[in-house]
N, C-alpha and C positions, 0 to 999 in steps of 0.2 A: 318306588317299585325296581327291583333287580331287574337285570336285564342280561343274558347268556350268549353264550358262545359254545359252538361244538367242536371238538378236535375228535375225530372219529366219533365213537362212543361216549365219549368223555363231554359230559357238560359243564363249563366253567362260567363263573360267575366275574361279570366285568366292575370293576369300582368306576362312580362317575365320574366323568372329568371335568373340571373348570370350563365356564362357557367361553367358545373362542374357534378362531378356524385352526381348523388340522390340516396339515398336508403331508397326508399319507401315503407313502411308497408301498405299492404293491408289486408282486410278482411279476418280472418281464417274461416268464414261460411257464416254469413250474409251481402249480398252486403251493407246494408246501414250503415256499420261500416267503412267507409271510411272516411276521412278527408280533409275536406275544399282544405287545403295547399297541400294533396295529389293530388287532382283532377285536381288544379290548375299545379302542378309539369307536371302532364302527360300531360295533353295538351298542354304543351309549348316544350315535350320533343322532341329532334329529332330522339330518336331512344331509345324502351323500352327493356330492356335485359331483359328475364322472361325466367323460369325453360321449361315450357310448355306453347305455344301461345296460345292454345285450352283455358288452365284457365285464362290466363290472358283478352282473348279477350270477353270473357264472362262479365269481368268489365269494360273493354274499350265501349264495346257495350252498357251496361247500363247508362254510362253516357256520349255517344256520342264524346267520344274521338277517333280520329283519326291517332295517332302518329302510326307510324310503327312498327312492333314487330319482334325482333331478340331471337332466342332461344338461350339462356346462361345455360348450366348445367355444372356436372361433365365430359360427356364423350365427350363434346366439348368445353371445357373450353380453353385449350392449345391454339384452332385455333380462337376461337372468341374472346378471351379476345383482342389480338394484336390489333384486327380490331375497338375494345371497342375504346381502348387508342389510337389509330389513329386518331378516331372522334373525342374524346378527347383536342386530339392537334390542331386540326382545331376550336377550341372555340366551338364546339357545348354542346349541355348539352343533358346526357345520364341519363335513370331512370332503374334502378334495382331492381325487384322486384322480390321477391318467388311465389310459388304458392298460400301461404296464411300465413299471419303474418309479423314478422319484417326480413328481408333479414339478411343471414349470422346465423342465429340462428337455428342450423340444417341444413344449406340451403347453396351452394355454395357463394362465392362472396367475402371472404378474402383474398386470390390473387390479385383479381382484386382490391380492394380496396387497398393493400400493393403497388401493381406498379402504382397504378393512384396517390397516394399521395408523392410516392418517385418520380415521374416525375413532380412532381410539380402543379398537379392538383387540384382545392378544391374538398374536398369530404363533402359531407351536410347529414345530418339525416331527413328524413321525418319522426317522432316517428308515431306509431297508434297502432294495435292490433298486441297483442301476445298471444299465444295459455298456455306459462307460465305462466305470471302473472295473466292471466284471470283465468285460473285453482288456481295458489297460491293464489288468493284474494276470490276464492268462497268455499276454502277447509276448512274452519274454523280450520286451524291450525296454527303454530306461523309462522309471515312472517319475524321477524327481522333478524334472518338470513337465506338465502336457497341456496342451491347447485342444480345445473341445471345440470343433466348427459346427457341428451338426451337418444339415444338409447341403451337399454342392448346390448350385445353380444346375437348370435341368438343360439348355442350350449348351451345345459345347464351346463357342466362345467365350460366353460368360464363365463358362467352368472351368476351362484353361484361364483365364484371365485370375481368376480366383485361387488357382492352387499356385498359381506365379506367386502370387502375393503371398499367400500362408508359407511358402517354400521358405521365406526368408526367415522364419520362424526359428529359434535355436531352442527347439523342444519337439519332443512325443505327440503328434497330432492325430485328434479322433475323430473319425467324419461317420456318419450315418449315411447308407444308401440303400436305396431299393432293385428288389432282383431285374426289375427291368432295364435298370441303368449302371448297374455295377460295373459290369465288363466294358464298355463306354470310358466309365471314371478309370478303370483301372489302366486303361490305355492312356488316357493322357495324363495318370499320375506317373505311369513309364516316361513318357517324354520328360515328365519337370521335374520329376526326383529320382529317375530312376534306378539310380546307385544304393537306393536305402534300404534297408531293413523293415520289413513289414510283415502285417498279418489281417488276414480277414477272417473275422469272426462271424460266421453265420448261425443263426438258430439259436443265439446263447441261452442254455439252461434247459433248452426243450429238448425232446426225443431225437432230434436230426442234429444235434449239437455238432459244429464240425470247425476246427481251427487249424487253419493252414497259415504255415511260418516260410518266408521268402524271401530273397531281394523282390523291390517291386517287379523291377523288367522279366523277372523268371514267371512270378504271378500274371502279369500282363500276357504273355507268351502263352500260357494256357488258358488264357481267358475263356477260349471258345469252348472249352470243355468244362468251364465252372457251372455248379449246379447253382441255378439263379432261383428257385423258390426259396420264400423267406424273407426274413429281414437281415442285414447285413449292419455288422460295425467293422470298418477299417482303420487300425492302426500302424500309424508311418512313423518308423524312427526319426531321431532328429539328423543333422546333416552331418556329415563324419568330422570330427574334430580336424583331422588332417586333410585338406583339400587336394596336395598333392598325391593322392594314394592312388589316384584313378589310371589304371594301366590304358596301353595305346590300345588295345582291344577294346577297351570300356568308351575309353573315347571316340573311336571309331563308331560302335553300337550307337553311341549318345548322336553324333553327328548323323548318323545314317536315317534315324527315327526323326528329326529334326528336317531335313533336307525332303523328303518324302511329302511334307506340308509346306517348310516353310524356305525365304528366299535364303541364301548364302550367308548376307548379313547376319539375318536374324536367328540362323543356325550358330553360327559363331558367339554370338551376343550368350546365347543361351549357355553354349557347351562352356565357354568361358568363366561365365558364371559358377556352373557344377565343379568343374576341374582345377582352377586356381592358376591355369598354365596362362604364357602369353597369347595374345590375341593372335601376334604374328604366327606363330606357330599352328595354331588351331584354323587359321585362316588357308592357310597353304593344305593343311591336311583335307580340308574343307573341299578346295576346288577339286582333288584328286578323287573325293569321292564323286562328287556332282559329276564329275566326266566319268567315271567307272557306272553310275545309276543312271545316267543319260544312253551311254553305249549300248548296256542290258536294254534300256526300254528299244533303242532305234533296232536292236539285234531281236528282238522280239515282234517287231511290227511287221519284220520282213517277212 
């Protein structure tokens, strides 16, 4: 029996795929960003495993796809995974989709792919939309090497520690962040990687898509006015090849931000790592700035 899908008023027949597990990329916002191969695969799937059936149903209804949907997420994976593997053993075709983008990228599915392949089932990638690659391509930052971090820790101490670790990576960094935490994340990024160029990519491919490009320190200064509704991808450029390029004003800004919360010793260590300048020089400047900050604090209390 032929199976079909519809694009507008045009009804198309889908060729039957070979049995196996299909990792199908779905749009990250604009439902028009689905590939023909993805529609053909979904039309013939004996089962579509998805994070949220309500989200995936909007896509299947748009294209008149009637394949059954099954919720598969981190909270029920241990129960549902054996069911999916059993269906694969029966020679069925199962499509795995995420709520948006390419499956397994900050989404569940790794264990299913591992167990399916270990059991001898074929696993196919049906590529398409990806918020990581979309943001990277429009950020106007180097793309020859990049590191995908995903979501940062929610607690500030852990977040800052993780940022200090990945700051050493000589590549463009891609980070996911929620609207409720993006402002704090930008402030921490400014403290740790403030001199780098960056881009805030909000609501990629959606109606209110917005791309803001600027040095991280500038993005942090304007963070209070940032529209926080929606989903964010932060793209941070690699460290400058010439660390000696840091100006006196930039050094002072790095030290002032660090001295607001860190000891002189920690602020000097942080500035030395960013600037490449001698610690003795930075220490002398940090002492002067610490005195200025203390004097302003005392004056403000009087």
